[in-house]
C-alpha positions in Angstrom: -21.5 -39.8 -51.5 -18.9 -41.4 -53.5 -21.4 -42.0 -56.4 -21.7 -38.2 -56.7 -18.0 -37.9 -57.5 -16.1 -38.9 -60.5 -12.8 -40.0 -59.1 -11.0 -39.6 -62.4 -12.2 -36.0 -62.8 -10.4 -32.9 -61.8 -13.1 -30.3 -61.0 -13.1 -26.5 -61.4 -13.1 -24.7 -58.1 -16.7 -23.6 -58.1 -17.9 -27.2 -58.9 -15.6 -28.7 -56.3 -17.0 -26.4 -53.7 -20.6 -27.3 -54.7 -19.8 -31.0 -54.4 -18.0 -30.4 -51.1 -21.3 -29.2 -49.6 -23.4 -31.9 -51.2 -21.2 -34.6 -49.7 -20.8 -33.1 -46.2 -22.7 -35.5 -44.0 -21.9 -34.5 -40.4 -24.4 -33.1 -37.9 -21.9 -30.5 -36.8 -20.4 -27.7 -38.9 -17.7 -29.7 -40.9 -14.3 -28.2 -41.4 -13.2 -27.7 -45.0 -9.7 -29.1 -45.5 -7.2 -28.6 -48.4 -4.6 -31.3 -49.1 -1.9 -30.5 -51.6 0.8 -32.9 -53.0 4.0 -31.1 -54.1 6.8 -32.5 -56.2 9.4 -31.4 -53.7 12.1 -33.4 -51.9 11.5 -32.6 -48.1 15.0 -33.8 -47.2 16.5 -30.8 -49.1 16.7 -27.5 -47.3 16.1 -25.4 -50.4 12.7 -27.3 -51.1 11.1 -26.8 -47.8 8.0 -24.7 -47.9 6.9 -23.0 -44.7 5.3 -19.6 -44.2 1.9 -18.0 -43.3 -1.1 -16.7 -45.2 -4.0 -14.5 -43.9 -7.3 -16.0 -45.0 -9.8 -13.3 -45.8 -12.6 -15.0 -43.8 -10.6 -17.0 -41.2 -11.0 -20.7 -40.6 -14.2 -20.5 -38.5 -12.3 -21.7 -35.5 -11.6 -19.8 -32.4 -7.8 -19.6 -32.1 -6.3 -19.7 -28.6 -3.0 -17.7 -28.5 -0.4 -17.5 -25.8 2.4 -14.9 -25.8 5.9 -15.0 -24.4 6.7 -11.4 -23.5 8.3 -9.4 -20.8 6.2 -7.9 -18.0 5.8 -4.6 -19.8 4.1 -6.2 -22.8 1.7 -8.5 -20.9 -1.1 -6.1 -20.8 -1.0 -5.3 -24.5 -0.9 -9.0 -25.4 -3.9 -9.8 -23.3 -5.8 -6.9 -24.8 -5.0 -8.1 -28.3 -6.7 -11.4 -27.5 -4.0 -13.7 -26.0 -5.4 -16.2 -23.5 -2.2 -16.1 -21.4 0.9 -13.9 -21.6 4.1 -13.9 -19.6 7.7 -14.9 -19.5 9.2 -17.3 -16.9 5.8 -17.7 -15.3 4.3 -18.9 -18.6 7.2 -21.2 -19.2 6.7 -22.7 -15.8 3.0 -23.3 -16.4 3.8 -25.2 -19.7 6.5 -27.2 -17.8 3.6 -28.3 -15.5 1.5 -29.4 -18.4 -0.4 -26.4 -19.7 -0.9 -26.8 -23.4 -4.5 -25.5 -23.9 -3.7 -23.2 -26.8 -3.3 -23.3 -30.6 -0.6 -20.9 -31.4 2.4 -19.4 -29.4 3.9 -16.1 -30.3 7.1 -14.7 -28.7 9.2 -11.6 -28.6 12.8 -12.4 -29.8 14.2 -11.5 -26.3 12.1 -14.4 -24.9 13.5 -17.2 -27.1 16.3 -18.1 -24.6 13.7 -18.5 -21.8 11.6 -20.7 -24.1 14.6 -23.1 -24.7 13.8 -25.2 -21.8 10.4 -26.1 -23.1 11.4 -26.1 -26.8 11.0 -29.9 -27.0 7.5 -29.9 -25.5 6.4 -27.2 -27.8 8.1 -28.7 -30.8 6.5 -32.1 -30.4 3.1 -30.4 -30.4 3.9 -28.1 -33.4 3.6 -25.0 -31.1 7.2 -23.7 -31.1 7.4 -20.1 -32.1 9.4 -19.7 -35.3 10.5 -16.6 -37.3 9.5 -18.4 -40.6 6.0 -18.8 -39.3 5.9 -15.2 -38.2 5.4 -16.2 -34.6 8.7 -14.7 -33.3 8.1 -10.9 -33.7 8.5 -7.6 -32.1 5.0 -6.7 -33.1 3.2 -9.0 -30.6 -0.2 -7.3 -30.5 -0.5 -7.0 -34.2 0.6 -10.7 -34.7 -1.9 -11.9 -32.2 -4.7 -10.0 -33.9 -3.7 -11.4 -37.3 -3.6 -15.0 -36.1 -7.0 -14.6 -34.4 -8.5 -13.1 -37.6 -7.4 -16.0 -39.8 -3.7 -16.0 -40.4 -2.6 -19.7 -40.7 0.8 -21.4 -41.0 1.5 -23.9 -43.8 4.4 -26.4 -43.7 5.1 -29.4 -45.8 5.1 -32.8 -44.1 7.8 -35.6 -44.6 6.0 -36.7 -47.8 6.0 -33.3 -49.4 2.3 -32.6 -48.7 0.5 -29.6 -47.3 -2.6 -29.9 -45.1 -4.7 -26.9 -43.8 -8.1 -26.2 -42.6 -9.5 -23.3 -44.7 -13.0 -22.7 -43.4 -16.3 -24.4 -42.5 -19.1 -26.0 -44.6 -21.4 -23.1 -43.2 -19.3 -20.5 -45.1 -20.8 -19.2 -48.3 -19.5 -20.4 -51.7 -17.9 -16.9 -52.1 -16.1 -17.1 -48.7 -14.7 -20.5 -49.4 -13.7 -19.5 -52.9 -11.8 -16.4 -51.6 -10.1 -18.4 -48.8 -9.0 -21.2 -51.1 -7.9 -18.8 -53.8 -5.9 -16.8 -51.4 -4.2 -20.0 -50.1 -3.4 -21.4 -53.5 -1.9 -18.2 -54.7 0.2 -17.9 -51.6 1.7 -21.4 -52.2 2.4 -20.7 -55.8 4.1 -17.3 -54.9 6.2 -18.9 -52.1 7.5 -21.7 -54.3 10.8 -22.8 -52.8 13.9 -22.1 -54.9 14.9 -25.7 -55.2 11.6 -27.0 -56.5 11.8 -28.3 -60.1 9.3 -29.0 -62.8 5.6 -29.2 -62.0 5.5 -27.8 -58.5 2.0 -28.8 -57.5 1.0 -32.3 -58.3 -2.5 -32.5 -57.0 -5.0 -30.4 -54.9 -7.8 -32.1 -53.0 -10.6 -30.7 -51.0 -12.5 -32.5 -48.4 -14.8 -32.0 -45.5 -14.7 -33.7 -42.1 -15.4 -37.4 -42.8 -16.3 -36.5 -46.4 -14.7 -37.9 -49.7 -11.8 -36.2 -51.4 -12.6 -34.0 -54.4 -9.7 -33.1 -56.8 -9.5 -29.5 -57.9 -8.2 -28.1 -61.1 -5.9 -25.1 -60.4 -4.6 -24.7 -64.0 -6.0 -21.1 -64.0 -3.7 -20.2 -61.1 -0.7 -21.6 -62.8 
């Protein structure tokens, strides 16, 4: 697989996607990942990058959502696709070890109740947050968006972004649209403190596949 890739070359997006499919070697439907190295200082508050983007074709993964809402909103949350919804009862379940979900959304009035499990959720990256759009008054709408392909991006301690953006089984057009949407969102949401060349490198890879560097000059 490595012989198919020129490690010194930065590939146009269409060539990168073609190589991505050529070098995918798993028996299951590999996940397509994008890894972006940014020239930010993650220790500076005005250089943190965190938000959400709605991918046109989703990630190919079934997203399990729980909703922290009052009793009057439970029915609507479940109808929108939440696997569980509730207030103190849901908090109690999580205190007992329930963590079989991928995203948690919460109504602002529930944040005080969630405080007692904030550490547990935070360690798993599941704590609802206004910046991620998961603390909202529009619970049903947000659940629907998350299940359709709305993903959160957030830089790590080294100033990198890592996101799953689809499956190898997606068509070239679907992957192109997802990747284009994601890259444009990152550029649009450049943090105010970022200086100089904001995006240093962009690399595509599939599960257990080699990294393929992508030329994003046309987006810049």
